[in-house]
VOBA-1610 file (N, C-alpha, C; in pm, whole numbers, padded with zeros to 5 digits, always signed):
BEGIN
Met-01716-01236-00780Met-01613-01270-00715Met-01483-01353-00747Ile-01380-01374-00708Ile-01274-01485-00726Ile-01265-01617-00631Val-01310-01738-00686Val-01302-01847-00652Val-01239-01985-00691Ser-01208-02079-00639Ser-01103-02151-00674Ser-01163-02302-00615Ser-01182-02409-00651Ser-01178-02538-00612Ser-01058-02551-00548Ala-00948-02513-00505Ala-00831-02531-00441Ala-00894-02520-00301Phe-00999-02429-00292Phe-01035-02426-00144Phe-01175-02539-00107Ser-01206-02599-00213Ser-01334-02677-00168Ser-01306-02772-00071Gly-01404-02822+00005Gly-01385-02897+00116Gly-01299-02875+00238Lys-01203-02769+00248Lys-01092-02732+00330Lys-01213-02654+00463Arg-01125-02656+00561Arg-01192-02570+00662Arg-01089-02456+00690Tyr-01166-02303+00700Tyr-01092-02203+00726Tyr-01157-02109+00832Ala-01094-02055+00935Ala-01116-02004+01054Ala-01110-01870+01021Ile-01209-01759+01015Ile-01184-01625+00970Ile-01200-01550+01108Leu-01091-01442+01147Leu-01096-01371+01232Leu-01107-01202+01167Gly-01230-01133+01188Gly-01214-00992+01136Gly-01327-00995+00994Leu-01442-00941+01021Leu-01541-00953+00909Leu-01572-00815+00836Ala-01456-00724+00870Ala-01465-00572+00769Ala-01451-00622+00638Arg-01409-00560+00545Arg-01427-00541+00442Arg-01355-00652+00356Ser-01201-00664+00370Ser-01130-00810+00349Ser-01171-00920+00385Gly-01218-00914+00512Gly-01265-01050+00591Gly-01399-01098+00522Met-01485-00975+00497Met-01617-01043+00395Met-01583-01116+00298Ala-01514-01021+00259Ala-01486-01089+00090Ala-01378-01221+00096Val-01319-01251+00173Val-01271-01397+00202Val-01370-01481+00235Leu-01464-01444+00314Leu-01574-01547+00370Leu-01659-01555+00223Glu-01702-01462+00159Glu-01786-01486+00039Glu-01725-01572-00059Ser-01594-01545-00068Ser-01518-01647-00209Ser-01492-01775-00123Leu-01494-01827-00002Leu-01452-01911+00022Leu-01573-02007+00040His-01682-01949+00087His-01814-02008+00067His-01861-02054-00049Ala-01835-01946-00163Ala-01862-01991-00272Ala-01776-02099-00361Ser-01658-02117-00284Ser-01554-02244-00348Ser-01597-02346-00264Gly-01667-02357-00180Gly-01722-02484-00120Gly-01612-02511+00009Ala-01581-02399+00081Ala-01516-02421+00201Ala-01617-02453+00327Glu-01540-02520+00407Glu-01616-02477+00566Glu-01555-02417+00677Leu-01675-02337+00719Leu-01581-02193+00768Leu-01638-02195+00894Leu-01545-02124+01004Leu-01577-02052+01116Leu-01533-01915+01109Ala-01600-01818+01167Ala-01616-01684+01144Ala-01650-01642+01285Trp-01533-01524+01313Trp-01585-01435+01432Trp-01535-01272+01393Asp-01618-01182+01450Asp-01595-01059+01476Asp-01647-01007+01609Asn-01577-00891+01683Asn-01660-00838+01762Asn-01764-00744+01785Arg-01836-00726+01645Arg-01935-00685+01635Arg-02034-00778+01606Glu-02120-00785+01692Glu-02247-00876+01674Glu-02321-00883+01529Glu-02330-00743+01498Glu-02417-00730+01353Glu-02356-00820+01231Leu-02208-00815+01231Leu-02141-00876+01164Leu-02186-01003+01152Arg-02178-01059+01297Arg-02175-01227+01307Arg-02310-01266+01243Glu-02385-01218+01302Glu-02543-01239+01236Glu-02540-01238+01073Ser-02485-01146+01020Ser-02498-01126+00874Ser-02469-01258+00794Val-02348-01319+00890Val-02295-01453+00793Val-02322-01583+00856Ala-02434-01583+00968Ala-02451-01701+01042Ala-02489-01819+00941Asp-02555-01801+00791Asp-02618-01877+00732Asp-02479-01930+00629Lys-02358-01910+00651Lys-02267-01897+00547Lys-02160-01987+00626Ala-02141-01966+00771Ala-02036-02021+00864Ala-02096-02038+00976Arg-02001-02146+01078Arg-02007-02137+01232Arg-01944-02017+01284Ile-02037-01967+01376Ile-02003-01851+01457Ile-01940-01894+01590Ala-01788-01861+01564Ala-01740-01893+01705Ala-01626-01823+01673Asp-01565-01821+01840Asp-01421-01741+01847Asp-01327-01829+01839Pro-01238-01806+01724Pro-01114-01897+01704Pro-01049-01925+01807Leu-01035-01829+01921Leu-00923-01864+02032Leu-01001-01943+02115Glu-01130-01985+02112Glu-01181-02075+02196Glu-01233-02175+02162Ser-01185-02232+02019Ser-01258-02354+01936Ser-01130-02414+01901Asp-01154-02565+01916Asp-01037-02649+01844Asp-01048-02617+01689Leu-00908-02606+01673Leu-00868-02564+01505Leu-00816-02716+01462Thr-00801-02795+01520Thr-00751-02948+01439Thr-00800-02947+01320Gly-00691-02976+01211Gly-00757-03017+01088Gly-00788-02889+01016Phe-00782-02754+01072Phe-00801-02642+00968Phe-00688-02636+00862Glu-00754-02563+00739Glu-00640-02528+00655Glu-00568-02439+00709Ala-00626-02330+00782Ala-00561-02194+00806Ala-00669-02108+00878Ile-00579-01989+00916Ile-00676-01921+01016Ile-00683-01797+00909Val-00777-01732+00883Val-00755-01591+00791Val-00772-01462+00874Val-00680-01368+00885Val-00700-01268+00977Val-00690-01124+00868Ser-00753-01055+00952Ser-00748-00932+00861Ser-00620-00852+00870Pro-00549-00771+00767Pro-00396-00710+00792Pro-00425-00619+00893Gly-00543-00575+01007Gly-00555-00482+01086Gly-00501-00572+01231Val-00513-00707+01227Val-00492-00766+01354Val-00329-00780+01375Pro-00325-00732+01473Pro-00154-00696+01546Pro-00096-00853+01586Leu+00010-00917+01490Leu+00023-01044+01505Leu+00152-01025+01623Asn+00197-00909+01632Asn+00310-00938+01745Asn+00243-00922+01903Ser+00117-00905+01898Ser+00056-00861+02047Ser-00081-00974+02047His-00166-00988+01955His-00259-01047+01949His-00253-01196+01958Pro-00359-01263+02093Pro-00354-01376+02087Pro-00352-01475+02000Ile-00418-01460+01896Ile-00452-01544+01766Ile-00297-01633+01741Ala-00219-01542+01714Ala-00066-01560+01694Ala-00027-01706+01770Gln-00027-01682+01916Gln-00012-01808+01993Gln-00118-01940+01994Lys-00233-01901+01933Lys-00322-02005+01914Lys-00314-02068+01793Ala-00272-02013+01701Ala-00244-02065+01567Ala-00120-02175+01596Ala+00011-02110+01653Ala+00131-02188+01657Ala+00080-02283+01749Ala-00007-02291+01853Ala-00034-02404+01961Ala-00136-02527+01888Ser-00192-02467+01763Ser-00269-02564+01709Ser-00233-02594+01559Gly-00095-02566+01530Gly-00015-02582+01408Gly-00086-02581+01289Val-00152-02463+01297Val-00248-02384+01181Val-00175-02245+01149Pro-00150-02242+00999Pro-00088-02109+00957Pro-00160-01999+00969Ile-00135-01891+00967Ile-00218-01753+00976Ile-00211-01692+00825Ile-00249-01648+00740Ile-00265-01583+00606Ile-00377-01458+00585Gly-00373-01421+00511Gly-00439-01322+00448Gly-00507-01324+00356Asp-00588-01241+00294Asp-00649-01271+00145Asp-00571-01235+00072Ile-00491-01191+00050Ile-00361-01201-00075Ile-00322-01333-00071Glu-00290-01384+00013Glu-00222-01533+00012Glu-00311-01624-00025Leu-00441-01626-00023Leu-00568-01694-00082Leu-00572-01648-00227Phe-00570-01569-00246Phe-00560-01481-00424Phe-00479-01558-00464Ala-00320-01570-00384Ala-00210-01607-00455Ala-00213-01807-00497Gln-00323-01854-00394Gln-00358-01974-00404Gln-00457-02025-00518Ala-00547-01902-00519Ala-00637-01883-00634Ala-00592-01885-00786Arg-00482-01863-00790Arg-00426-01785-00907Arg-00445-01903-01031Ser-00405-02027-00998Ser-00400-02124-01087Ser-00577-02196-01148Ala-00661-02129-01064Ala-00804-02124-01137Ala-00837-02025-01233Leu-00758-01925-01199Leu-00789-01809-01309Leu-00729-01797-01480Pro-00795-01753-01558Pro-00730-01722-01700Pro-00611-01654-01695Pro-00485-01708-01789Pro-00398-01650-01752Pro-00388-01509-01769His-00277-01479-01670His-00281-01343-01656His-00125-01297-01588Arg-00119-01167-01500Arg-00022-01135-01478Arg-00039-01074-01332Val+00057-01037-01278Val+00042-01004-01109Val+00164-00866-01103Val+00097-00733-01053Val+00218-00646-01003Val+00189-00614-00888Gly+00295-00650-00789Gly+00288-00630-00649Gly+00378-00488-00610Ile+00283-00362-00529Ile+00382-00274-00549Ile+00366-00257-00369Thr+00479-00211-00288Thr+00533-00196-00163Thr+00594-00098-00134Gly+00613-00043+00005Gly+00715+00076+00039Gly+00633+00137+00119Thr+00713+00247+00175Thr+00654+00320+00306Thr+00556+00411+00250Asn+00588+00479+00157Asn+00524+00623+00100Asn+00509+00589-00035Gly+00413+00632-00098Gly+00359+00621-00254Gly+00306+00516-00303Lys+00270+00415-00210Lys+00218+00299-00266Lys+00081+00355-00354Ser+00016+00382-00269Ser-00153+00411-00351Ser-00141+00512-00494Thr-00068+00617-00499Thr-00060+00706-00594Thr+00019+00602-00731Thr+00107+00516-00680Thr+00182+00440-00811Thr+00136+00344-00831Thr+00012+00272-00743Thr-00053+00145-00797Thr-00174+00215-00871Ala-00242+00334-00811Ala-00338+00393-00923Ala-00273+00434-01067Leu-00131+00488-01063Leu-00081+00516-01192Leu-00069+00416-01277Val-00002+00341-01219Val+00017+00167-01274Val-00095+00116-01362His-00220+00134-01301His-00338+00067-01346His-00407+00129-01461His-00381+00308-01403His-00397+00423-01527His-00359+00389-01653Ile-00213+00371-01653Ile-00150+00349-01770Ile-00198+00237-01842Leu-00187+00106-01766Leu-00242-00013-01853Leu-00385+00036-01930Glu-00470+00069-01840Glu-00585+00067-01893Glu-00611+00174-02010Arg-00491+00288-01998Arg-00498+00352-02153Arg-00428+00307-02249Ser-00357+00187-02230Ser-00303+00158-02315Ser-00333+00039-02374Gly-00454-00029-02335Gly-00578-00133-02399Gly-00561-00246-02325Leu-00474-00232-02200Leu-00470-00387-02122Leu-00563-00411-02028Pro-00630-00501-02010Pro-00729-00529-01940Pro-00671-00516-01777Ala-00708-00468-01687Ala-00644-00445-01554Ala-00755-00403-01443Val-00707-00469-01330Val-00789-00458-01187Val-00683-00425-01081Met-00734-00309-00982Met-00678-00268-00893Met-00756-00314-00744Gly-00634-00381-00652Gly-00688-00435-00509Gly-00571-00435-00458Gly-00602-00496-00321Gly-00487-00541-00242Gly-00533-00404-00113Asn-00437-00320-00074Asn-00428-00198-00018Asn-00510-00100-00039Ile-00584-00094-00174Ile-00666-00007-00221Ile-00781-00016-00304Gly-00896+00039-00298Gly-00988-00005-00353Gly-01064-00118-00301Leu-01177-00221-00412Leu-01194-00297-00349Leu-01124-00433-00330Pro-01134-00539-00190Pro-01072-00629-00158Pro-01047-00712-00301Ile-00962-00814-00329Ile-00898-00817-00479Ile-01004-00967-00494Leu-01026-01048-00363Leu-01132-01174-00392Leu-01303-01132-00417Ser-01318-00998-00410Ser-01453-00968-00442Ser-01468-00934-00574Gln-01370-00904-00639Gln-01343-00846-00775Gln-01396-00953-00881Lys-01438-00938-01002Lys-01476-01001-01100Lys-01328-01062-01183Pro-01286-01207-01187Pro-01198-01226-01261Pro-01165-01168-01395Met-01050-01156-01429Met-01054-01066-01564Met-01071-01211-01677Ala-01066-01160-01769Ala-01046-01253-01893Ala-00890-01265-01933Glu-00849-01349-02011Glu-00693-01370-02049Glu-00611-01238-02082Asp-00504-01261-02054Asp-00419-01137-02087Asp-00437-01009-01981Gly-00507-01023-01846Gly-00540-00911-01764Gly-00446-00910-01669Val-00425-00798-01596Val-00320-00747-01538Val-00394-00714-01380Tyr-00361-00802-01275Tyr-00392-00727-01160Tyr-00278-00681-01072Val-00311-00529-00988Val-00224-00440-00997Val-00230-00435-00835Leu-00176-00454-00774Leu-00181-00490-00620Leu-00092-00398-00497Glu-00174-00321-00462Glu-00102-00249-00364Glu-00083-00308-00254Leu+00041-00345-00152Leu+00048-00446-00073Leu+00155-00378+00041Ser+00068-00350+00178Ser+00135-00299+00300Ser+00218-00434+00365Ser+00328-00377+00436Ser+00405-00472+00489Ser+00285-00597+00596Tyr+00191-00539+00630Tyr+00083-00623+00712Tyr+00023-00752+00632Gln+00005-00708+00492Gln-00070-00772+00405Gln+00081-00873+00359Ile+00194-00823+00348Ile+00293-00933+00337Ile+00344-01020+00434Asp+00299-01003+00547Asp+00334-01061+00639Asp+00241-01206+00636Leu+00120-01167+00608Leu+00019-01274+00605Leu+00048-01345+00455Thr+00119-01338+00366Thr+00137-01423+00236Thr+00242-01508+00226Arg+00259-01601+00164Arg+00308-01666+00168Arg+00376-01701-00007Ser+00300-01708-00088Ser+00324-01771-00230Ser+00283-01696-00316Leu+00274-01546-00340Leu+00235-01454-00415Leu+00382-01430-00527Asp+00374-01490-00628Asp+00466-01470-00719Asp+00437-01369-00816Cys+00472-01241-00817Cys+00447-01142-00878Cys+00516-01166-01033Asp+00470-01095-01141Asp+00561-01090-01236Asp+00584-00976-01238Val+00578-00848-01167Val+00702-00731-01169Val+00651-00690-01011Ala+00775-00708-00900Ala+00721-00652-00783Ala+00842-00525-00743Leu+00747-00431-00681Leu+00811-00298-00685Leu+00836-00248-00568Leu+00915-00208-00493Leu+00965-00164-00375Leu+00998-00032-00358Leu+00915+00058-00353Leu+00926+00249-00351Leu+01033+00281-00276Asn+01032+00255-00153Asn+01089+00313-00044Asn+01078+00257+00085Ile+01184+00273+00190Ile+01137+00203+00319Ile+01193+00350+00413Ser+01084+00387+00502Ser+01099+00453+00599Ser+01086+00410+00732Pro+01116+00463+00865Pro+01035+00409+00981Pro+00881+00444+00983Asp+00807+00340+01007Asp+00656+00343+01015Asp+00590+00257+01055His+00485+00237+01128His+00414+00128+01203His+00535+00022+01266Leu+00595+00123+01347Leu+00709+00059+01426Leu+00627-00025+01567Asp+00502+00022+01584Asp+00447-00038+01717Asp+00385-00198+01693Arg+00442-00249+01515Arg+00391-00362+01481Arg+00501-00473+01477Tyr+00632-00419+01502Tyr+00737-00479+01466Tyr+00873-00462+01583Ser+00982-00545+01589Ser+01042-00542+01714Ser+01141-00426+01669Gly+01145-00363+01557Gly+01235-00244+01514Gly+01228-00195+01363Phe+01295-00093+01323Phe+01274-00088+01213Phe+01342-00178+01125Asp+01450-00261+01156Asp+01500-00356+01066Asp+01388-00473+01021Ala+01317-00493+01140Ala+01224-00590+01123Ala+01126-00535+01018Tyr+01084-00403+01009Tyr+00996-00364+00965Tyr+01004-00360+00803Ala+01165-00325+00781Ala+01210-00333+00638Ala+01240-00475+00626Ala+01235-00543+00669Ala+01259-00716+00630Ala+01104-00768+00560Ser+01022-00683+00647Ser+00898-00746+00632Ser+00850-00717+00487Lys+00885-00558+00430Lys+00853-00526+00302Lys+00946-00622+00211Ala+01078-00648+00215Ala+01164-00699+00143Ala+01112-00874+00109Arg+01036-00889+00230Arg+00981-01031+00175Arg+00909-01054+00067Leu+00859-00939-00007Leu+00794-00958-00131Leu+00886-01001-00256Phe+01000-00998-00235Phe+01100-01043-00360Phe+01135-01197-00323Asp+01110-01265-00207Asp+01151-01385-00169Asp+01062-01500-00216Met+00918-01401-00250Met+00837-01534-00336Met+00841-01483-00489Leu+00946-01413-00526Leu+00952-01399-00695Leu+01014-01523-00788Gly+00972-01521-00878Gly+01004-01630-00950Gly+01126-01587-01013Ser+01228-01650-01055Ser+01348-01616-01093Ser+01365-01547-01252Asn+01261-01566-01299Asn+01223-01496-01440Asn+01145-01367-01455His+01113-01328-01342His+01006-01233-01310His+01115-01074-01289His+01050-00981-01264His+01104-00867-01257His+01077-00782-01120Ala+01215-00727-01077Ala+01225-00686-00900Ala+01257-00507-00969Ile+01180-00418-00915Ile+01235-00294-00929Ile+01210-00229-00775Phe+01353-00143-00782Phe+01360-00082-00668Phe+01422+00053-00679Ala+01325+00145-00609Ala+01295+00295-00677Ala+01363+00406-00591Ser+01417+00346-00456Ser+01486+00464-00401Ser+01618+00443-00324Ala+01689+00550-00347Ala+01847+00535-00272Ala+01826+00535-00138Asp+01716+00512-00055Asp+01724+00491+00088Asp+01790+00358+00113Glu+01858+00351+00258Glu+01967+00280+00297Glu+01868+00122+00304Lys+01760+00143+00347Lys+01701+00013+00362Lys+01650-00070+00210Thr+01608+00032+00131Thr+01562-00041+00015Thr+01694-00072-00091Gln+01815-00002-00063Gln+01948-00034-00141Gln+01984-00186-00097Leu+01933-00190+00010Leu+02006-00330+00130Leu+01924-00434+00069Ala+01784-00416+00033Ala+01722-00512-00005Ala+01758-00529-00170Leu+01833-00424-00228Leu+01844-00450-00393Leu+01961-00547-00404His+02069-00484-00305His+02195-00587-00341His+02162-00715-00250Gly+02078-00694-00159Gly+02052-00854-00114Gly+02020-00981-00216Leu+01914-00917-00292Leu+01847-00975-00409Leu+01948-01027-00527Arg+02032-00896-00529Arg+02149-00965-00633Arg+02254-01052-00613Asp+02260-01042-00483Asp+02393-01127-00414Asp+02339-01282-00409Leu+02196-01275-00403Leu+02138-01433-00436Leu+02176-01499-00553Gly+02142-01388-00651Gly+02161-01447-00801Gly+02072-01513-00850Arg+01931-01500-00773Arg+01817-01602-00813Arg+01749-01548-00909Val+01703-01399-00888Val+01622-01329-01006Val+01711-01248-01115Glu+01656-01281-01220Glu+01737-01240-01341Glu+01710-01082-01387Asn+01577-01060-01364Asn+01556-00892-01392Asn+01537-00805-01275Ile+01636-00735-01253Ile+01645-00641-01125Ile+01667-00538-01164Val+01575-00412-01146Val+01564-00296-01207Val+01610-00168-01078Asp+01688-00071-01087Asp+01735+00012-00978Asp+01713+00142-01020Thr+01591+00199-01037Thr+01517+00345-01098Thr+01531+00466-01015Ser+01628+00432-00870Ser+01690+00554-00804Ser+01752+00691-00851Ser+01800+00647-00939Ser+01913+00748-01009Ser+01861+00747-01136Val+01779+00747-01171Val+01701+00745-01323Val+01627+00870-01349Ala+01648+00979-01451Ala+01601+01080-01522Ala+01524+01122-01590Ile+01415+01142-01588Ile+01300+01150-01692Ile+01239+01290-01707Ala+01250+01344-01833Ala+01197+01481-01835Ala+01052+01473-01885Gly+00970+01569-01822Gly+00826+01617-01861Gly+00741+01629-01763Gln+00777+01624-01648Gln+00701+01638-01491Gln+00611+01735-01514Ser+00669+01860-01593Ser+00585+01987-01581Ser+00421+01931-01625Asp+00428+01867-01726Asp+00284+01793-01837Asp+00195+01706-01752Trp+00251+01703-01610Trp+00175+01571-01546Trp+00138+01650-01431Pro+00003+01713-01442Pro-00053+01829-01333Pro-00072+01727-01189Ser-00095+01606-01223Ser-00121+01538-01072Ser-00030+01475-01028Leu+00100+01477-01074Leu+00215+01431-01019Leu+00369+01534-00998Gln+00307+01600-00915Gln+00427+01720-00896Gln+00506+01672-00752Gly+00596+01722-00738Gly+00679+01703-00635Gly+00813+01612-00640Pro+00929+01610-00600Pro+01041+01510-00613Pro+00981+01372-00604His+00897+01339-00488His+00824+01206-00449His+00751+01162-00561Asn+00678+01242-00588Asn+00583+01179-00750Asn+00667+01180-00849Leu+00770+01235-00859Leu+00867+01203-01018Leu+00926+01088-00987Gln+00960+01050-00839Gln+00997+00897-00806Gln+00895+00814-00837Asn+00757+00834-00798Asn+00669+00753-00812Asn+00643+00725-00983Ala+00615+00811-01054Ala+00641+00817-01191Ala+00759+00725-01259Ile+00850+00762-01204Ile+00963+00666-01299Ile+00953+00535-01237Ala+00916+00492-01108Ala+00924+00371-01110Ala+00752+00290-01168Ala+00673+00350-01221Ala+00546+00333-01279Ala+00601+00299-01418Ile+00691+00346-01446Ile+00712+00365-01590Ile+00779+00264-01605Ala+00905+00210-01502Ala+00965+00082-01522Ala+00888-00008-01521Thr+00775-00021-01423Thr+00698-00142-01421Thr+00602-00166-01572Val+00577-00070-01585Val+00468-00093-01727Val+00534-00142-01830Glu+00728-00113-01841Glu+00765-00142-01955Glu+00811-00275-01936Ala+00826-00323-01828Ala+00857-00456-01788Ala+00762-00525-01842Leu+00609-00470-01838Leu+00505-00583-01895Leu+00450-00531-02014Gly+00585-00477-02117Gly+00547-00426-02253Gly+00504-00288-02288Ile+00483-00217-02221Ile+00412-00104-02264Ile+00530-00002-02294Ser+00531+00094-02394Ser+00604+00172-02449Ser+00582+00308-02428Glu+00714+00376-02463Glu+00676+00529-02409Glu+00577+00601-02471Asp+00543+00566-02614Asp+00425+00657-02664Asp+00298+00611-02599Gln+00276+00494-02522Gln+00170+00463-02473Gln+00152+00526-02314Trp+00293+00514-02258Trp+00306+00568-02105Trp+00276+00752-02091Arg+00377+00793-02200Arg+00380+00943-02173Arg+00248+01030-02177Pro+00150+00994-02270Pro-00011+01029-02241Pro-00062+01012-02144Ala-00069+00892-02116Ala-00142+00848-01960Ala-00094+00940-01844Leu+00053+00953-01846Leu+00096+01011-01732Leu+00034+01176-01706Glu-00005+01256-01835Glu-00048+01344-01847Glu-00218+01371-01808Ser-00287+01255-01869Ser-00425+01257-01822Ser-00467+01155-01666Phe-00319+01147-01608Phe-00391+01096-01462Phe-00445+01186-01361Gln-00529+01153-01307Gln-00568+01268-01199Gln-00559+01240-01066Gly-00488+01115-01020Gly-00460+01109-00901Gly-00575+01067-00801Leu-00507+01105-00686Leu-00641+00979-00569Leu-00670+01150-00458Ser-00771+01124-00433Ser-00818+01176-00301Ser-00735+01196-00196His-00701+01324-00132His-00585+01349-00028His-00462+01328-00057Arg-00421+01305-00193Arg-00286+01279-00214Arg-00238+01386-00340Met-00171+01480-00294Met-00140+01590-00370Met-00274+01618-00464Glu-00396+01620-00409Glu-00500+01619-00447Glu-00541+01807-00482Arg-00511+01810-00629Arg-00599+01962-00674Arg-00712+01998-00648Ile-00756+02073-00517Ile-00892+02099-00498Ile-00943+02193-00538Ala-00895+02342-00593Ala-00948+02449-00635Ala-00830+02545-00652Glu-00869+02604-00760Glu-00772+02756-00776Glu-00841+02901-00774Ser-00795+02976-00691Ser-00885+03097-00675Ser-00789+03235-00662Asn-00807+03304-00746Asn-00731+03399-00757Asn-00583+03421-00759Gly-00529+03318-00830Gly-00389+03270-00859Gly-00333+03174-00750Val-00465+03130-00651Val-00381+03031-00563Val-00435+02900-00579Leu-00358+02823-00576Leu-00391+02668-00570Leu-00393+02605-00421Phe-00494+02524-00419Phe-00520+02472-00304Phe-00504+02315-00316Val-00424+02280-00223Val-00375+02118-00244Val-00420+02035-00094Asn-00487+01941-00105Asn-00511+01830-00015Asn-00413+01723-00024Asp-00291+01751+00057Asp-00235+01622+00073Asp-00229+01582+00207Ser-00339+01534+00277Ser-00382+01483+00387Ser-00316+01361+00450Lys-00307+01284+00317Lys-00307+01123+00338Lys-00130+01157+00374Ala-00060+01259+00361Ala+00088+01264+00425Ala+00116+01261+00560Thr+00113+01136+00604Thr+00093+01139+00747Thr+00198+01128+00847Asn+00351+01131+00737Asn+00461+01116+00842Asn+00562+01226+00735Pro+00664+01272+00809Pro+00767+01385+00736Pro+00797+01303+00610Ala+00823+01180+00630Ala+00930+01136+00468Ala+00800+01161+00377Ser+00690+01173+00380Ser+00602+01198+00262Ser+00566+01320+00288Thr+00555+01407+00365Thr+00500+01530+00379Thr+00615+01647+00346Gly+00793+01608+00351Gly+00890+01683+00303Gly+00866+01689+00112Pro+00873+01581+00046Pro+00875+01609-00091Pro+00763+01678-00148Ala+00652+01668-00054Ala+00535+01756-00125Ala+00558+01904-00099Leu+00633+01956-00008Leu+00684+02084-00006Leu+00776+02114-00093Gly+00836+02014-00170Gly+00911+02061-00268Gly+00840+02069-00405Ala+00725+02075-00401Ala+00629+02082-00554Ala+00579+02217-00588Tyr+00594+02300-00465Tyr+00543+02446-00498Tyr+00612+02540-00427Pro+00653+02666-00504Pro+00783+02773-00468Pro+00717+02846-00371Lys+00573+02876-00307Lys+00512+02964-00237Lys+00423+02902-00133Ile+00447+02849-00049Ile+00306+02749+00025Ile+00298+02812+00153His+00136+02852+00197His+00093+02842+00333His+00066+02694+00371Trp+00109+02659+00446Trp+00146+02484+00521Trp+00025+02477+00634Ile-00019+02388+00631Ile-00158+02385+00732Ile-00084+02241+00758Val-00006+02255+00900Val+00048+02103+00941Val+00004+02076+01086Gly+00008+01929+01114Gly-00042+01906+01224Gly-00104+01789+01246Gly-00192+01783+01336Gly-00248+01618+01341Gly-00177+01564+01448Leu-00176+01397+01426Leu-00103+01332+01516Leu+00028+01318+01478Pro+00127+01347+01592Pro+00284+01349+01566Pro+00308+01185+01543Lys+00389+01173+01448Lys+00442+01018+01448Lys+00613+01014+01480Ser+00646+01143+01494Ser+00815+01149+01530Ser+00811+01260+01623Asp+00939+01282+01670Asp+00970+01408+01756Asp+01022+01523+01678Asp+01071+01459+01511Asp+01126+01580+01465Asp+01061+01594+01311Leu+01113+01706+01244Leu+01027+01712+01097Leu+01179+01711+00968Ile+01302+01618+01016Ile+01386+01612+00956Ile+01387+01637+00790Glu+01297+01525+00738Glu+01265+01500+00583Glu+01222+01624+00553Cys+01137+01736+00612Cys+01096+01824+00560Cys+01191+01956+00577Glu+01298+01945+00614Glu+01380+02047+00632Glu+01434+02059+00505Pro+01461+02018+00394Pro+01538+02077+00274Pro+01423+02140+00219Phe+01302+02161+00242Phe+01204+02228+00189Phe+01122+02375+00200Tyr+01186+02372+00364Tyr+01118+02490+00420Tyr+01138+02630+00339Lys+01244+02629+00287Lys+01243+02762+00181Lys+01131+02795+00109Asn+01065+02678+00067Asn+00932+02692-00022Asn+00810+02727+00073Val+00821+02751+00201Val+00693+02759+00261Val+00703+02948+00358Val+00582+02988+00316Val+00583+03107+00310Val+00558+03161+00464Ser+00430+03030+00511Ser+00399+03057+00680Ser+00341+02933+00691Ala+00349+02866+00819Ala+00272+02733+00901Ala+00195+02760+00975Tyr+00088+02722+00968Tyr-00060+02736+01030Tyr-00065+02603+01118Thr-00045+02557+01234Thr-00020+02436+01327Thr-00135+02414+01377Ile-00201+02281+01375Ile-00342+02217+01440Ile-00305+02135+01476Gly-00406+02082+01565Gly-00416+01929+01614Gly-00329+01930+01720Glu-00294+01802+01775Glu-00220+01734+01901Glu-00062+01786+01887Ala-00035+01759+01751Ala+00107+01771+01710Ala+00143+01954+01717Gly+00010+02021+01706Gly+00078+02159+01699Gly+00190+02207+01768Pro+00139+02234+01885Pro+00266+02282+01986Pro+00427+02224+01927Leu+00426+02112+01916Leu+00567+02051+01929Leu+00613+02089+01776Phe+00545+02089+01678Phe+00583+02126+01531Phe+00579+02310+01550Gly+00502+02377+01596Gly+00537+02557+01658Gly+00674+02533+01673Lys+00731+02478+01785Lys+00867+02463+01835Lys+00973+02467+01703Leu+00941+02310+01649Leu+01045+02281+01570Leu+01029+02373+01439Leu+00943+02438+01402Leu+00953+02529+01293Leu+00973+02679+01317Ala+00936+02713+01422Ala+00970+02863+01452Ala+01059+02914+01434Asp+01183+02863+01433Asp+01335+02954+01386Asp+01333+02937+01211His+01229+02859+01162His+01235+02862+01008His+01142+02949+00922Met+01040+02972+00978Met+00964+03051+00920Met+00843+03107+00998Pro+00750+03209+00969Pro+00650+03235+01071Pro+00553+03128+01083Val+00523+03113+01220Val+00432+03002+01255Val+00283+03063+01321Ile+00171+03016+01296Ile+00050+03046+01333Ile-00026+02972+01405Ser-00045+02964+01531Ser-00090+02825+01614Ser-00265+02837+01618Cys-00333+02749+01532Cys-00453+02766+01485Cys-00534+02646+01553Glu-00493+02527+01600Glu-00567+02432+01682Glu-00649+02376+01600Met-00741+02466+01533Met-00857+02400+01480Met-00825+02399+01328Met-00878+02299+01209Met-00859+02321+01065Met-00948+02446+01021Leu-01049+02469+01050Leu-01111+02569+01011Leu-01054+02711+01056Thr-00990+02731+01162Thr-00917+02848+01203Thr-00814+02840+01103Ala-00731+02739+01088Ala-00624+02737+00998Ala-00661+02815+00857Val-00758+02782+00794Val-00821+02784+00662Val-00831+02921+00664Gln-00929+02998+00787Gln-00925+03117+00747Gln-00818+03207+00781Arg-00726+03187+00856Arg-00609+03254+00831Arg-00517+03280+00747
//
């Protein structure tokens, strides 16, 4: 795990003992910190009783504490811990901020931070894959894979590749990435923010922490991403700013796990990222061909009698689903689940690729009405029925 003398002798309160919270506790304990920890689950509290004082920080005196470390899942806009922290004069941070504070104790390295509404996991995994195939030591963490603090520190010249959600950025103050990448911004998670503008501003905060000689990459032509790009340019503080939104690169047909216009955008952004780290085309091009992709993200499950079965169930909003429909010419589309909006506008440009739609779940009736004028729709309710149909 990652440890640092920067935490030794300091006091921290930890709220939430799931994966990232447990990694925080283990790292801080091994670093010599004094800990108070809490989780609603008794079994988790009992499992760390030998390493922390078990108490609810909402009911504790936090005077003199260095920080309250919370899980990204804690909604700061509604949870009482925000008021408690303000009243106690104690900052609220997350595991990514602790990683940022521990960096000075690590062997010389570089950090890539990747955020955006859609495509973060695929692009993070792709950057990690290219680096490994190019012979650079790399680990992947943040919002993907193992918590970063639980991973073994890399030897000199390694690259930490971090997928960063807006929630994680909200809890981070000092992460100066060598390369910061914003893929895109579309409405999502608005229950955690006062509106779309506040959500977009959360994503853009990644660049507020960026050193002047480091790289900022913006991958989309959407309004909020371009606003963040031009805002950073206008400040004149960061030297290396790259806009890949209109970049074209040939060869996508040779990258089986990167089909569809959204994955082309992801690949172009990943290429710009690794090139900023010194990777050349003769290194990244074969890596794109060998990339296997991630489970549930345009995952090629099987091919039978000339029919390809693709699992894209991680596409949970129209902005990520639409481009996936642009990847293939004759699609039987199983669609539904929980609706995140009242329309499918981002999907409409790709309806011509859909032979028939099979609606399931709570969103089934709504989606059936929206799609009925554009394609045959079969109401299935259950996934099993849809597959059979």
